[in-house]
Wavefront OBJ file of the C-alpha trace (Angstrom):
o trace
v -0.012 -0.004 0.006
v 1.266 3.473 -0.839
v 0.795 6.289 1.661
v 0.077 9.743 0.289
v 0.027 12.854 2.484
v -0.912 16.402 1.493
v 0.902 19.310 3.123
v 1.148 23.078 3.125
v 4.699 24.333 3.613
v 5.131 27.467 5.764
v 7.376 29.250 8.198
v 6.758 31.462 11.249
v 9.420 34.146 11.712
v 11.883 31.709 10.159
v 10.838 28.438 11.820
v 9.641 25.952 9.132
v 6.380 24.149 9.747
v 4.912 21.485 7.435
v 1.118 21.440 7.939
v -0.257 17.992 7.037
v -3.934 17.763 6.156
v -6.212 14.784 5.580
v -4.341 12.453 7.939
v -7.173 11.763 10.387
v -7.261 8.060 9.477
v -3.768 7.702 10.883
v -4.597 9.102 14.362
v -7.507 7.262 16.017
v -9.123 8.357 19.264
v -12.306 9.928 20.607
v -10.509 12.762 22.393
v -7.398 14.788 21.623
v -5.708 13.244 24.705
v -6.316 9.764 23.259
v -5.047 10.842 19.828
v -1.924 12.461 21.280
v -1.226 9.359 23.379
v -1.669 7.176 20.286
v 0.753 9.368 18.330
v 3.345 9.136 21.088
v 2.900 5.377 21.277
v 2.449 4.383 17.621
v 3.387 7.148 15.181
v 7.061 7.849 15.620
v 7.547 6.154 12.241
v 5.367 8.876 10.723
v 7.211 11.638 12.574
v 10.546 10.339 11.307
v 9.183 9.792 7.787
v 8.089 13.413 7.518
v 10.988 15.097 9.326
v 13.961 12.954 8.258
v 15.568 12.720 4.798
v 14.685 12.439 1.993
v 11.495 14.419 2.847
v 12.790 16.526 5.706
v 15.832 18.244 7.158
v 17.171 18.920 10.677
v 15.452 22.250 11.252
v 11.971 21.100 10.152
v 8.881 20.741 12.340
v 5.453 19.534 11.245
v 1.834 19.579 12.355
v -0.951 17.059 11.945
v -3.972 19.293 11.321
v -6.946 17.079 12.257
v -10.681 17.247 12.562
v -11.363 18.310 16.178
v -13.047 16.050 18.696
v -14.262 19.122 20.658
v -17.148 20.916 18.864
v -15.832 24.266 20.146
v -12.688 23.904 18.021
v -12.053 24.572 14.331
v -9.056 22.274 14.025
v -7.012 19.929 16.216
v -3.219 19.915 16.107
v -0.514 17.448 17.052
v 2.982 18.862 16.670
v 5.920 16.763 15.475
v 9.449 17.906 16.244
v 12.744 16.179 15.597
v 12.939 14.767 19.122
v 9.283 14.103 20.041
v 5.600 14.757 19.628
v 4.806 17.957 21.530
v 1.440 19.116 22.905
v 1.672 22.768 21.775
v 3.934 25.026 19.737
v 3.623 28.760 19.070
v 5.473 28.846 15.752
v 3.670 25.739 14.498
v 0.356 27.249 15.523
v 1.181 30.361 13.486
v 2.124 28.168 10.517
v -1.084 26.146 10.863
v -3.496 29.085 11.122
v -1.784 31.023 8.328
v -1.778 27.959 6.057
v -5.386 26.902 6.675
v -6.715 30.439 6.247
v -4.725 31.332 3.140
v -5.649 28.036 1.429
v -9.340 28.409 2.300
v -9.556 25.329 4.509
v -10.856 27.619 7.278
v -12.940 30.619 6.037
v -11.120 33.918 6.292
v -12.937 36.904 7.772
v -11.338 40.331 7.365
v -10.068 42.257 9.280
v -9.800 39.577 12.044
v -10.492 35.848 11.902
v -10.801 33.972 15.218
v -9.710 30.340 15.123
v -9.957 27.844 17.990
v -7.422 25.034 18.121
v -7.808 21.798 20.063
v -4.464 20.829 21.591
v -3.348 18.201 24.066
v -3.110 20.910 26.739
v -6.501 22.479 26.059
v -8.273 24.853 23.667
v -6.177 27.678 22.268
v -7.781 30.778 20.744
v -6.031 32.583 17.906
v -6.791 35.902 16.279
v -5.419 36.385 12.776
v -5.344 39.884 11.304
v -6.198 39.551 7.630
v -6.307 41.778 4.552
v -6.546 41.047 0.855
v -6.697 37.290 1.398
v -3.475 37.294 3.397
v -2.769 36.747 7.066
v -0.813 39.775 8.348
v -0.024 38.382 11.790
v -1.344 35.907 14.332
v -1.964 36.412 18.072
v -2.168 33.253 20.132
v -3.948 33.231 23.473
v -1.960 30.349 24.829
v -2.764 27.916 27.605
v -1.670 29.015 31.118
v 2.075 29.117 31.697
v 3.762 28.553 35.045
v 7.164 28.040 36.611
v 7.734 24.712 38.360
v 11.219 25.501 39.703
v 13.009 28.851 39.828
v 16.795 29.186 40.145
v 17.412 25.561 41.174
v 20.892 24.013 40.798
v 21.310 21.583 37.936
v 24.388 19.346 37.742
v 25.280 19.358 34.073
v 27.939 17.096 32.477
v 31.216 19.003 31.896
v 29.679 22.235 33.201
v 29.080 21.544 36.868
v 26.239 23.164 38.776
v 24.193 25.675 36.781
v 21.140 27.669 38.052
v 18.067 26.911 35.928
v 14.342 27.524 35.763
v 11.925 24.763 34.767
v 8.623 26.046 33.426
v 5.593 25.125 31.358
v 4.620 27.363 28.415
v 2.632 24.828 26.371
v 5.329 22.206 26.923
v 8.003 21.924 29.595
v 11.268 23.836 29.221
v 14.505 24.081 31.130
v 15.817 27.659 30.940
v 19.286 28.949 31.737
v 21.128 32.195 31.018
v 23.873 32.316 28.431
v 26.010 34.182 30.963
v 25.866 31.382 33.542
v 26.774 28.867 30.799
v 29.648 30.894 29.381
v 28.228 30.895 25.870
v 27.123 33.568 23.410
v 23.854 33.895 21.508
v 25.218 34.622 18.038
v 25.070 32.393 14.967
v 28.727 31.507 15.471
v 27.849 29.956 18.859
v 25.432 27.435 17.333
v 27.464 24.276 17.914
v 28.243 25.190 21.532
v 24.599 26.035 22.127
v 23.449 22.645 20.768
v 25.902 20.706 22.917
v 25.089 22.667 26.057
v 21.348 22.498 25.387
v 21.360 18.732 24.974
v 23.250 18.308 28.251
v 20.795 20.597 30.027
v 17.828 18.566 28.785
v 19.432 15.252 29.720
v 20.271 16.490 33.205
v 16.971 18.225 33.855
v 14.886 15.168 32.980
v 16.992 13.057 35.344
v 17.087 15.487 38.267
v 13.761 17.332 38.112
v 10.791 15.139 37.142
v 7.754 17.085 35.888
v 4.094 16.340 35.279
v 1.364 18.714 34.193
v -1.215 18.735 37.034
v -4.188 18.626 34.645
v -2.564 16.515 31.898
v -0.371 13.969 33.709
v 0.630 12.336 30.423
v 2.692 15.442 29.689
v 5.615 14.460 31.899
v 8.952 15.331 30.286
v 11.076 18.366 29.623
v 11.129 18.580 25.841
v 13.020 21.780 25.071
v 15.842 24.018 26.265
v 15.908 27.812 26.152
v 19.177 29.661 26.664
v 18.431 33.308 27.373
v 20.120 36.658 27.462
v 19.712 40.347 26.660
v 19.613 41.682 23.115
v 22.002 44.382 21.887
v 19.283 45.668 19.509
v 17.203 48.684 20.594
v 13.536 47.975 21.337
v 14.198 44.251 21.967
v 13.616 43.020 25.501
v 15.440 39.703 25.310
v 17.187 37.226 23.039
v 17.231 33.425 23.126
v 18.460 30.233 21.535
v 15.973 27.395 21.780
v 17.502 23.904 21.388
v 15.554 20.969 20.023
v 17.819 18.125 21.114
v 18.220 14.876 19.211
v 15.858 11.938 19.699
v 17.952 9.852 22.104
v 20.183 11.577 24.593
v 22.666 9.586 26.705
v 25.973 10.019 28.531
v 27.699 9.563 25.176
v 28.873 13.049 24.036
v 28.040 12.091 20.452
v 24.379 12.483 21.377
v 24.782 16.022 22.730
v 23.415 17.854 19.749
v 20.217 18.768 17.908
v 18.882 21.789 16.012
v 18.127 25.411 16.877
v 14.659 26.884 16.580
v 14.816 29.419 13.774
v 12.090 31.540 15.367
v 12.016 33.159 18.834
v 9.933 30.146 20.024
v 6.351 30.863 21.087
v 5.890 28.368 23.913
v 9.419 29.148 25.152
v 8.572 32.845 25.205
v 5.526 32.011 27.335
v 7.646 29.935 29.709
v 10.208 32.747 29.995
v 7.555 35.362 30.659
v 6.005 33.172 33.397
v 9.396 32.989 35.158
v 9.980 36.694 34.752
v 6.557 37.516 36.181
v 7.157 35.189 39.164
v 10.350 37.198 39.894
v 8.595 40.551 39.542
v 10.438 41.347 36.281
v 7.387 41.474 33.933
v 4.034 43.072 34.769
v 0.611 42.094 33.478
v -0.075 43.759 30.083
v 3.576 44.785 29.683
v 4.852 43.846 26.168
v 7.867 41.598 25.904
v 9.635 41.618 22.539
v 11.619 38.394 22.216
v 14.313 37.855 19.551
v 15.473 34.543 18.066
v 18.564 33.430 16.238
v 17.509 34.974 12.899
v 16.878 38.341 14.680
v 13.107 37.949 14.082
v 10.791 38.624 17.011
v 7.637 37.492 18.726
v 5.826 39.977 20.954
v 4.536 38.396 24.149
v 2.147 39.788 26.728
v 0.682 38.482 29.948
v -3.038 39.310 30.075
v -3.984 37.781 33.427
v -3.202 35.466 36.285
v -4.676 32.118 37.221
v -3.747 28.821 38.847
v -3.030 25.378 37.381
v -3.361 22.786 40.079
v -1.168 24.085 42.890
v 0.895 26.368 40.626
v 0.475 30.120 40.282
v 0.162 30.696 36.518
v -0.171 33.476 33.964
v -2.257 33.838 30.804
v 0.175 34.590 27.940
v -0.360 35.828 24.389
v 2.155 35.680 21.542
v 2.029 37.670 18.287
v 4.087 36.738 15.204
v 3.951 36.424 11.438
v 3.786 33.405 9.136
v 4.228 32.833 5.406
v 3.081 30.032 3.134
v 6.014 28.839 1.024
v 4.346 26.108 -1.035
v 2.270 22.949 -1.136
v 3.388 19.372 -1.405
v 2.367 15.746 -1.625
v 4.549 13.218 0.150
v 4.492 9.542 -0.880
v 5.674 6.340 0.778
v 5.957 3.298 -1.452
v 5.943 -0.069 0.293
v 9.022 -1.121 -1.645
v 11.065 1.822 -0.328
v 13.817 0.418 1.915
v 13.795 3.660 3.963
v 10.279 3.449 5.352
v 11.089 5.849 8.198
v 13.479 8.043 6.260
v 17.107 8.186 7.209
v 19.783 10.332 8.747
v 23.531 10.420 8.205
v 26.189 11.996 10.358
v 27.333 14.731 7.998
v 24.399 17.023 8.921
v 22.437 14.947 11.454
v 23.202 14.019 15.073
v 25.089 10.785 15.495
l 1 2 3 4 5 6 7 8 9 10 11 12 13 14 15 16 17 18 19 20 21 22 23 24 25 26 27 28 29 30 31 32 33 34 35 36 37 38 39 40 41 42 43 44 45 46 47 48 49 50 51 52 53 54 55 56 57 58 59 60 61 62 63 64 65 66 67 68 69 70 71 72 73 74 75 76 77 78 79 80 81 82 83 84 85 86 87 88 89 90 91 92 93 94 95 96 97 98 99 100 101 102 103 104 105 106 107 108 109 110 111 112 113 114 115 116 117 118 119 120 121 122 123 124 125 126 127 128 129 130 131 132 133 134 135 136 137 138 139 140 141 142 143 144 145 146 147 148 149 150 151 152 153 154 155 156 157 158 159 160 161 162 163 164 165 166 167 168 169 170 171 172 173 174 175 176 177 178 179 180 181 182 183 184 185 186 187 188 189 190 191 192 193 194 195 196 197 198 199 200 201 202 203 204 205 206 207 208 209 210 211 212 213 214 215 216 217 218 219 220 221 222 223 224 225 226 227 228 229 230 231 232 233 234 235 236 237 238 239 240 241 242 243 244 245 246 247 248 249 250 251 252 253 254 255 256 257 258 259 260 261 262 263 264 265 266 267 268 269 270 271 272 273 274 275 276 277 278 279 280 281 282 283 284 285 286 287 288 289 290 291 292 293 294 295 296 297 298 299 300 301 302 303 304 305 306 307 308 309 310 311 312 313 314 315 316 317 318 319 320 321 322 323 324 325 326 327 328 329 330 331 332 333 334 335 336 337 338 339 340 341 342 343 344 345 346 347 348 349
């Protein structure tokens, strides 16, 4: 049997997102929680097929855009990154909404179209500013974000003890400052950032177990954000977000991955939650966050709430997306590379 998948290619402030449509038959379940659990259990072959060569490349993410199980939603999403399925992603949400609106799969209303997404961490409301059939920018009202640990010591291989924050912004992050790690946040620092980021993720998952109080199946630290100031005027902060390789171990050959090309939406939410907890960011104060391509997301905290026993904030993120093409991806049963392939010239060992 040959598998055919339709996709819309897009990017959000530089981060590529492949939006796959018509794949509902591959993801059974009566709720988004069941579908996400099924994907994590059974669909890593599909994640690798889409993201690895010959169809993908190290910096690529993708989204399964599905029919929602909640009648309040317009579309359900399951995000695929190089290392894992993730419950929510800001840049991938921007890619999804921009793609579905500009291709007419969701009706566009000018000047603002409101879209509700069903995610594994709850419903997410998005407002897209539109004109002339194009999406100008997208504002995501994300799920509540909250710090789990602030300034705790993390014993990192070859680095020693480093102070870190661990926070939820749609997925769990470990955050550390570039200054404490002795690394820069310029393009020339990319290899050091990848190695340090992978070690932070490995150490954090071993030393600080996490579990979302309302979604206990979300129980791992997926991503690493290395933060610092920006030298550019009008920018409040800069970051490098590391998507580490699939399988991390004590072997230094595994200490690598890929950098988010965008400023990272969920990571921006996690960083803002930590800043607010320290008294560094007020409600309704804009936070302009810069990524490795010098593009920005503008974040804002619009309220406070609680998630289980955690004090949480209600974050929004605004950014831009562009459709770059459409595609059809095919898997032939006779193909010896049924899950794609990687090789060590450009991929992690």
